[in-house]
C-alpha positions as semicolon CSV with decimal commas, in nm:
position;residue;x (nm);y (nm);z (nm)
1;M;0,000;0,000;0,000
2;T;0,144;0,334;-0,097
3;H;0,134;0,637;0,127
4;E;-0,125;0,791;-0,107
5;D;-0,343;0,477;-0,088
6;Y;-0,322;0,480;0,289
7;A;-0,407;0,852;0,308
8;K;-0,720;0,792;0,095
9;Y;-0,824;0,492;0,304
10;W;-0,764;0,682;0,629
11;Q;-0,971;0,979;0,506
12;T;-1,267;0,759;0,407
13;M;-1,257;0,580;0,742
14;K;-1,233;0,912;0,927
15;D;-1,525;1,054;0,727
16;F;-1,732;0,746;0,811
17;R;-1,646;0,783;1,178
18;D;-1,708;1,158;1,188
19;K;-2,020;1,175;0,974
20;F;-2,201;0,850;1,050
21;S;-2,064;0,657;1,343
22;A;-1,984;0,935;1,589
23;H;-2,211;1,225;1,493
24;R;-2,486;1,090;1,264
25;E;-2,471;1,371;1,012
26;S;-2,802;1,383;0,830
27;G;-2,770;1,308;0,462
28;Y;-2,458;1,095;0,495
29;N;-2,525;0,813;0,254
30;E;-2,190;0,650;0,179
31;P;-2,135;0,274;0,197
32;V;-1,969;0,129;0,505
33;H;-1,607;0,051;0,426
34;Y;-1,435;-0,276;0,488
35;F;-1,225;-0,271;0,802
36;D;-0,977;-0,532;0,678
37;I;-0,691;-0,286;0,628
38;A;-0,743;-0,129;0,971
39;H;-0,774;-0,474;1,129
40;N;-0,453;-0,595;0,966
41;G;-0,274;-0,280;1,077
42;A;-0,386;-0,336;1,435
43;L;-0,271;-0,700;1,423
44;H;0,071;-0,600;1,292
45;Y;0,102;-0,336;1,563
46;V;0,019;-0,590;1,835
47;S;0,277;-0,830;1,690
48;W;0,536;-0,553;1,691
49;L;0,457;-0,467;2,053
50;E;0,489;-0,829;2,159
51;K;0,823;-0,862;1,982
52;Y;0,995;-0,534;2,067
53;N;0,824;-0,388;2,372
54;T;0,948;-0,623;2,640
55;K;0,977;-0,411;2,951
56;P;1,086;-0,580;3,270
57;S;0,837;-0,594;3,550
58;L;0,815;-0,303;3,790
59;E;0,944;-0,522;4,072
60;M;1,256;-0,607;3,872
61;M;1,314;-0,240;3,795
62;V;1,275;-0,141;4,159
63;E;1,524;-0,409;4,268
64;Q;1,769;-0,318;3,994
65;Y;1,762;0,059;4,054
66;Q;1,675;0,076;4,424
67;E;2,014;0,197;4,539
68;E;2,048;0,446;4,255
69;L;1,700;0,590;4,308
70;Q;1,694;0,591;4,687
71;T;1,842;0,942;4,708
72;M;1,580;1,077;4,468
73;I;1,301;0,897;4,654
74;E;1,416;1,049;4,982
75;S;1,423;1,398;4,830
76;F;1,052;1,371;4,738
77;K;0,943;1,291;5,092
78;V;0,783;1,573;5,286
79;K;0,995;1,665;5,583
């Protein structure tokens, strides 16, 4: 899909959302578009997140940086 193709698809989906789905503009009489491209995009994004966005758990981060952050934590406490 070219950038131009995507821009056209995005605009038609946005128009559908704005004029029919979200606001019910009277006189809007366009066909409902297929959501296959949006669905595939969402699936690819989820796959990317699962592959590249592997953050350690908060507990691991606290243990790893406890000593380094302790001074900062203490400075935030109300005295």
